[in-house]
C-alpha positions as CSV (number, residue, x, y, z in Angstrom):
1,M,130.7,58.9,109.6
2,N,129.3,62.8,109.3
3,T,125.3,62.5,109.2
4,D,125.0,66.2,109.9
5,K,124.8,67.2,106.2
6,P,122.3,65.7,103.7
7,I,123.8,63.6,101.1
8,A,122.7,63.0,97.6
9,A,123.9,60.3,94.9
10,V,122.6,59.0,91.6
11,S,121.0,55.5,92.8
12,T,120.5,54.0,89.1
13,P,123.4,52.4,87.0
14,Y,125.7,54.6,85.3
15,G,124.7,55.0,81.6
16,R,121.7,55.7,79.3
17,G,118.2,54.4,80.4
18,G,114.5,55.4,80.5
19,I,114.9,57.1,83.7
20,A,117.5,57.9,86.3
21,V,116.8,58.5,90.1
22,I,118.9,60.8,92.3
23,R,118.4,60.0,95.9
24,M,119.0,62.5,98.7
25,S,118.6,62.1,102.5
26,G,119.1,64.1,105.5
27,E,117.8,67.0,107.7
28,G,116.6,69.8,105.6
29,V,116.7,67.8,102.2
30,L,113.0,69.0,101.5
31,S,113.9,72.5,101.4
32,I,117.1,71.9,99.6
33,A,115.2,70.0,96.9
34,D,112.9,72.8,96.6
35,R,115.9,75.2,95.6
36,F,116.2,73.3,92.1
37,F,112.9,71.4,91.7
38,H,109.8,73.1,91.3
39,P,106.4,71.5,91.3
40,T,104.1,72.5,88.5
41,K,101.2,73.1,91.1
42,G,103.1,75.6,92.9
43,R,103.1,73.7,96.4
44,T,106.6,73.1,97.5
45,L,108.2,69.7,98.6
46,A,108.5,71.1,102.0
47,D,104.5,71.3,102.3
48,T,104.2,67.9,100.7
49,E,103.0,64.9,102.8
50,G,105.3,61.8,103.2
51,N,104.7,58.9,100.9
52,R,103.6,61.3,97.9
53,T,105.1,62.1,94.6
54,V,105.0,65.3,93.1
55,Y,105.5,66.2,89.1
56,G,107.5,69.2,88.5
57,H,110.4,71.0,86.6
58,I,114.2,70.5,87.3
59,F,116.6,73.6,87.1
60,H,120.2,74.0,87.4
61,Q,122.1,77.3,87.4
62,G,118.9,79.1,86.4
63,S,118.1,76.8,83.5
64,R,115.3,74.3,83.3
65,I,116.9,71.2,82.2
66,D,114.2,68.5,82.6
67,D,110.8,67.5,83.9
68,G,110.5,64.8,86.5
69,I,108.9,63.3,89.6
70,A,110.0,63.8,93.1
71,A,109.1,61.1,95.7
72,V,108.9,62.6,99.3
73,F,109.4,60.3,102.3
74,R,109.4,61.7,105.7
75,A,111.3,60.8,108.9
76,P,111.2,58.2,110.4
77,H,109.1,56.5,107.6
78,S,111.7,56.1,105.0
79,Y,114.5,53.8,103.9
80,T,117.2,55.8,105.9
81,G,115.0,57.0,108.7
82,E,115.6,60.4,107.6
83,D,113.7,62.9,105.4
84,T,114.1,61.6,101.9
85,V,113.5,62.8,98.2
86,E,114.0,60.6,95.2
87,I,114.0,62.7,92.0
88,S,113.4,60.6,88.8
89,C,114.4,62.4,85.7
90,H,115.3,61.0,82.1
91,G,118.1,58.6,81.8
92,G,121.1,60.0,80.8
93,I,124.9,60.1,81.9
94,V,125.2,63.7,81.3
95,L,121.5,64.8,82.5
96,A,121.6,62.5,85.9
97,G,124.9,64.1,86.5
98,T,123.8,67.6,86.0
99,V,120.6,67.0,88.5
100,L,123.1,65.4,91.0
101,S,125.2,68.7,90.7
102,A,122.1,70.7,91.3
103,A,121.4,68.8,94.3
104,I,125.2,69.3,95.6
105,A,125.1,73.0,94.8
106,A,121.6,73.4,96.6
107,G,123.3,72.0,99.9
108,C,123.9,68.1,99.8
109,R,127.2,66.5,99.8
110,P,128.2,63.5,97.6
111,A,127.0,60.4,99.4
112,D,129.8,57.8,100.3
113,A,129.5,54.1,98.9
114,G,126.5,52.4,100.7
115,E,125.9,55.5,103.0
116,F,122.1,55.3,102.4
117,T,121.8,51.8,103.8
118,K,124.5,52.7,106.4
119,R,122.4,55.5,107.8
120,A,119.4,53.0,107.7
121,F,121.5,50.7,109.9
122,L,122.6,53.4,112.4
123,N,119.2,54.9,112.9
124,G,117.9,51.5,113.7
125,K,115.9,50.9,110.4
126,I,117.5,47.8,109.7
127,S,120.1,45.3,111.4
128,L,123.5,44.5,109.9
129,S,122.2,41.2,108.5
130,Q,119.7,42.9,106.6
131,A,122.0,45.5,105.4
132,E,124.3,42.8,104.0
133,A,121.1,41.2,102.5
134,V,120.6,44.4,100.6
135,M,123.9,43.8,98.9
136,G,122.9,40.2,98.4
137,L,119.7,41.3,96.7
138,I,122.0,43.7,94.2
139,D,124.4,40.9,93.7
140,A,122.3,37.8,93.5
141,A,123.6,35.4,90.8
142,S,120.9,32.9,91.2
143,E,117.3,32.5,92.0
144,E,118.4,30.6,95.2
145,G,120.6,33.6,96.2
146,L,117.8,35.9,95.5
147,K,115.3,34.1,97.5
148,L,117.9,33.8,100.6
149,A,118.8,37.5,100.2
150,S,115.2,38.5,100.2
151,A,114.1,36.5,103.1
152,Q,117.2,38.2,105.0
153,A,116.2,41.8,104.1
154,R,112.8,41.1,105.4
155,G,114.4,40.1,108.8
156,V,114.3,36.2,109.0
157,L,118.0,35.9,110.5
158,A,117.6,38.9,112.4
159,D,114.5,37.7,114.3
160,K,116.1,34.4,115.1
161,I,119.3,36.2,116.3
162,D,117.1,38.5,118.5
163,G,115.4,35.3,120.0
164,L,118.7,33.7,120.6
165,K,119.9,36.9,122.3
166,R,116.9,37.4,124.5
167,R,117.3,33.8,125.7
168,L,121.0,34.4,126.6
169,T,120.1,37.8,128.4
170,E,117.5,36.0,130.6
171,L,120.1,33.4,131.5
172,L,122.6,36.1,132.4
173,A,119.9,38.0,134.6
174,S,119.4,34.8,136.6
175,V,123.3,34.4,136.8
176,Y,123.6,37.9,138.1
177,A,120.8,37.5,140.8
178,Y,122.8,34.5,142.0
179,A,126.2,36.4,142.1
180,D,124.7,39.7,143.7
181,Y,122.4,37.9,146.3
182,P,123.7,34.4,146.8
183,D,121.9,34.0,150.2
184,E,118.6,35.5,149.2
185,D,117.8,32.7,146.6
186,L,116.7,35.3,144.0
187,T,118.0,33.2,141.1
188,E,115.3,31.3,139.2
189,L,117.6,28.6,138.2
190,T,119.7,25.9,139.9
191,T,123.2,25.2,138.6
192,E,121.8,22.0,137.2
193,E,118.7,23.6,135.4
194,L,121.1,26.4,134.0
195,S,123.3,23.7,132.4
196,E,120.3,22.2,130.7
197,E,119.4,25.5,129.5
198,L,122.8,26.1,128.3
199,S,122.7,22.7,126.4
200,A,119.5,23.5,124.6
201,L,120.6,27.0,123.7
202,L,124.0,25.8,122.3
203,A,122.2,23.1,120.3
204,E,119.9,25.8,118.9
205,M,123.0,28.0,118.0
206,K,124.9,25.2,116.5
207,A,121.9,24.2,114.3
208,L,121.8,27.8,113.0
209,R,125.8,27.7,112.2
210,A,125.4,24.7,110.5
211,T,123.3,26.4,107.9
212,Y,126.4,28.3,106.7
213,G,127.2,25.4,104.4
214,I,124.1,26.4,102.4
215,G,124.6,30.1,102.8
216,K,128.2,30.0,101.5
217,A,127.2,27.7,98.5
218,V,124.1,29.9,97.7
219,C,125.6,33.4,98.2
220,E,129.5,33.5,98.5
221,G,130.2,30.7,96.0
222,I,132.2,27.4,95.8
223,L,135.6,27.5,94.5
224,T,135.4,25.0,91.9
225,V,138.3,23.9,89.9
226,I,138.1,21.9,86.7
227,S,141.5,20.0,86.5
228,G,143.0,17.1,84.7
229,K,145.7,16.1,82.3
230,P,146.1,18.0,79.0
231,N,143.5,17.6,76.1
232,T,140.6,15.9,78.3
233,G,138.0,18.6,77.4
234,K,138.4,20.9,80.4
235,S,138.0,24.1,78.5
236,S,134.9,22.4,76.5
237,L,133.4,21.4,80.0
238,L,133.8,25.0,81.0
239,N,132.1,26.3,78.0
240,R,129.4,24.0,78.2
241,I,128.5,24.5,81.9
242,L,128.5,28.5,80.9
243,G,126.5,27.9,77.9
244,R,128.9,30.0,75.7
245,S,132.1,29.8,74.2
246,R,134.4,31.6,77.0
247,A,137.5,29.3,76.8
248,I,139.9,28.6,73.7
249,V,139.2,24.9,72.6
250,T,141.7,23.1,70.3
251,D,143.1,19.7,69.7
252,V,146.5,20.8,70.9
253,A,147.4,19.6,74.5
254,G,148.3,22.5,76.7
255,T,146.2,25.2,75.1
256,T,145.2,26.5,78.3
257,R,148.1,28.0,80.0
258,D,146.6,30.3,82.6
259,T,143.5,30.1,84.8
260,V,140.1,31.2,83.3
261,E,137.5,32.2,86.0
262,E,133.8,32.5,85.9
263,R,130.9,32.6,88.3
264,V,127.9,30.5,87.3
265,E,125.0,29.0,89.0
266,L,124.4,25.1,88.5
267,G,122.0,23.2,90.8
268,G,121.2,26.0,93.0
269,V,124.9,26.4,93.7
270,L,127.0,29.3,93.0
271,L,130.3,28.2,91.5
272,R,133.4,30.2,91.3
273,L,134.6,28.4,88.5
274,C,138.2,28.0,87.4
275,D,139.5,26.1,84.3
276,T,143.2,25.3,84.7
277,A,146.2,24.4,82.7
278,G,146.4,20.6,82.2
279,L,148.7,19.0,84.7
280,R,151.9,17.3,83.2
281,E,155.6,17.8,83.2
282,T,156.6,20.1,80.6
283,E,159.8,22.1,79.5
284,D,157.8,25.1,78.3
285,V,158.1,28.1,80.6
286,V,154.9,29.6,80.3
287,E,152.8,26.4,80.4
288,R,155.0,25.3,83.4
289,L,154.0,28.5,85.2
290,G,150.1,27.7,84.5
291,V,150.6,24.2,85.7
292,G,152.1,25.6,88.9
293,R,149.1,27.7,89.3
294,S,146.8,25.0,88.5
295,R,148.3,23.0,91.5
296,E,147.8,26.0,93.8
297,L,144.3,26.2,93.0
298,L,143.7,22.4,93.7
299,E,145.0,22.9,97.2
300,Q,142.4,25.9,97.7
301,A,139.6,24.2,95.8
302,E,136.4,23.3,97.6
303,L,135.2,21.4,94.8
304,V,137.3,19.6,91.9
305,L,135.8,18.7,88.6
306,A,138.4,16.0,87.9
307,V,138.0,15.2,84.1
308,F,139.3,12.2,82.3
309,D,139.0,11.2,78.7
310,S,137.1,8.2,78.1
311,S,138.0,7.9,74.7
312,A,141.7,7.6,75.4
313,P,143.5,4.9,77.4
314,F,144.0,5.5,81.2
315,D,147.6,6.4,81.3
316,E,150.3,7.4,83.9
317,E,149.4,10.9,83.7
318,D,145.9,10.1,84.6
319,R,147.2,8.0,87.5
320,A,149.5,10.6,88.8
321,F,146.5,13.0,88.7
322,L,144.4,10.5,90.6
323,S,147.0,10.1,93.3
324,S,147.3,13.7,93.6
325,L,143.6,13.9,94.4
326,R,143.5,11.3,97.2
327,S,144.9,13.8,99.7
328,S,142.5,16.6,98.8
329,K,140.0,17.9,101.2
330,A,137.8,19.2,98.5
331,A,134.6,17.4,97.2
332,I,135.4,15.4,94.2
333,I,133.4,14.6,91.0
334,P,135.2,12.4,88.6
335,I,134.1,13.2,85.3
336,L,134.5,10.9,81.9
337,N,134.3,13.4,79.3
338,K,134.0,12.6,75.4
339,C,131.1,9.9,76.2
340,D,129.9,10.5,72.7
341,L,133.2,8.7,71.3
342,P,133.6,4.8,72.1
343,D,135.0,4.2,75.5
344,V,138.7,2.9,74.9
345,C,139.2,1.3,78.5
346,D,137.8,0.6,82.0
347,F,137.9,3.6,84.3
348,G,137.3,1.4,87.3
349,E,140.1,3.1,89.4
350,L,138.3,6.2,89.5
351,R,135.6,4.8,91.7
352,Q,137.8,5.4,94.6
353,L,136.7,9.0,94.1
354,G,133.2,8.3,93.9
355,E,131.0,7.3,91.0
356,P,132.3,8.7,87.7
357,L,129.8,10.8,85.9
358,R,129.7,10.2,82.2
359,F,129.6,13.6,80.2
360,S,129.9,15.2,76.7
361,A,131.0,18.5,76.4
362,K,130.1,18.4,72.7
363,T,126.5,17.3,72.9
364,G,125.7,18.4,76.5
365,E,125.0,14.8,77.7
366,G,125.3,14.5,81.4
367,L,125.0,18.3,82.3
368,E,121.7,17.7,84.1
369,A,123.3,15.0,86.2
370,L,126.2,17.2,87.1
371,R,123.7,19.8,88.2
372,Q,122.0,17.3,90.4
373,R,125.3,15.7,91.7
374,I,126.4,19.5,92.8
375,S,123.2,20.3,94.3
376,S,123.1,17.2,96.4
377,L,126.8,17.9,97.6
378,F,126.1,21.7,98.9
379,I,122.4,21.7,99.2
380,S,121.4,18.4,101.0
381,E,117.7,19.6,101.3
382,R,115.5,22.4,100.0
383,I,115.1,25.1,102.6
384,D,112.1,27.5,102.8
385,Y,114.1,30.6,103.2
386,D,110.9,32.5,104.1
387,T,110.8,30.6,107.5
388,T,114.3,29.1,108.1
389,P,117.1,31.4,109.0
390,V,120.4,30.9,107.3
391,I,123.9,32.1,108.0
392,A,124.8,33.6,104.6
393,N,128.7,34.9,104.8
394,A,131.9,34.4,106.8
395,R,131.4,37.4,108.9
396,Q,128.2,36.0,110.3
397,N,129.6,32.5,110.7
398,A,132.8,34.0,112.6
399,A,130.8,35.6,115.0
400,L,128.3,32.8,115.6
401,T,131.2,30.4,116.1
402,A,132.8,32.5,118.7
403,A,129.5,32.9,120.6
404,C,129.2,29.2,120.5
405,E,132.6,28.5,121.9
406,S,131.8,31.2,124.8
407,V,128.5,29.1,125.6
408,E,130.4,26.0,125.6
409,S,133.0,27.5,127.9
410,A,130.4,28.5,130.3
411,A,128.8,25.2,130.2
412,R,132.0,23.5,131.0
413,A,132.6,25.7,133.8
414,L,129.5,24.6,135.5
415,S,130.3,20.9,134.8
416,D,133.6,21.3,136.3
417,G,132.1,22.6,139.5
418,F,132.6,26.4,139.2
419,P,129.7,28.7,140.5
420,Q,127.3,30.3,138.3
421,D,128.9,33.5,138.5
422,V,132.3,32.2,136.7
423,A,130.1,30.9,133.9
424,G,128.5,34.3,133.7
425,L,131.8,35.6,132.5
426,D,131.7,33.5,129.4
427,L,127.9,34.3,129.0
428,E,128.8,38.1,128.8
429,L,131.2,37.3,126.0
430,A,128.7,35.2,124.2
431,L,126.3,38.1,124.4
432,Q,128.9,40.3,123.1
433,R,129.6,37.9,120.1
434,M,126.0,37.8,119.3
435,G,125.8,41.5,119.2
436,D,128.8,41.2,116.7
437,L,126.7,39.0,114.6
438,D,124.0,41.4,113.8
439,G,125.8,44.6,114.5
440,R,124.6,45.7,118.0
441,S,128.3,46.0,119.3
442,V,130.2,45.3,116.0
443,S,133.2,47.8,115.5
444,A,133.2,50.8,113.4
445,E,136.1,49.1,111.2
446,I,133.7,46.2,110.3
447,T,130.7,48.2,109.5
448,D,133.0,50.5,107.4
449,C,134.3,47.4,105.4
450,I,130.9,46.1,104.8
451,F,129.3,49.2,103.5
452,S,132.5,50.1,101.5
453,R,131.5,47.1,99.1
454,F,127.9,48.8,98.2
455,C,127.6,50.9,95.3
456,V,127.3,54.6,95.7
457,G,123.6,55.7,95.8
458,K,122.6,52.5,97.8
């Protein structure tokens, strides 16, 4: 990434609003801002102390276009670690774009997606997990997700990773001393003591890795499929969970022919919710395609809301659906929908999937019970995110898993009778994987991929 030239971007959402913020960062940015922002009291931004705001007039191509406020942050005490200016003007699509054009004409270049946060990472202001948490704050779809992202941004996970890396480095130092001076007795740990230390370290690493279940449920979301035979009320269930009419609902079986997908928080868990076509044999070409798509999603699902109609007899289509769920690896919640109507038959067969949950998509009865059931499945205990580090995404989980495997390999080498320096090869690899976890040794391709998901201006 070219960090030689200052960058500029509109950091507020595109559209009309009370204010818009144009952010600039990089060497010489204060002098650049002085070319089009003129403080009313005559003092230039280049002469302004850091962490100060200045009121002034904004110019473009010689014409005064607005009044605004410039906030000055001097390196290294800024978000990016560079000199930074943030100009607040009146919100408006054309106005904000014009102020940005003035910044570019004065010497900045347009910022790439996520480039401000990327510069903060490259300048050592934040770790990679903190940078990812910034995106989590922006994308938070639930209060739980917001709490987790906020804690990550403050460095709760980064501090834990640093502690594990420090212990791993100390063990490696002992191994290096043993390898370099085997006859000098410089090592602090015997092979038995090193094995014990590795066992304790591995247990702590695995405990951290186990938090990914919660992190995934809160941040990435659980692929949740609403499934069942036609006309059991699957689309009505979707609408009730969302609290709005999203899917078309009729009394005609087979109304839903394609998947309807939404993200919603329920019980502290972010659900990637999919309403699917009813499962049945059909000659209708379009419906058959929808049924095929439904079966594909069932194979990928992490949670299945299996919907049955309590007001209709349990028939062969229900049994066929029930049979197909027995091989599923997903968590399954059997739902007896339409409980506002008289029960027609006993659904005792469903108990092989778990205790059926009585529900009425019409009245909302059972929604709180569903919320609690989902929460208990994916968030077994309430976590204090301010003190408990949590693995929040698949990239972090993969890096930590690889680190755990390397430590396990080192421990296995010792138990098999190999000398410490052989185990040290695996410990070096474990340390590298821990560096991948928080960005110390992560590849440029990975960082580029992470920051490309940010909005421009962040």
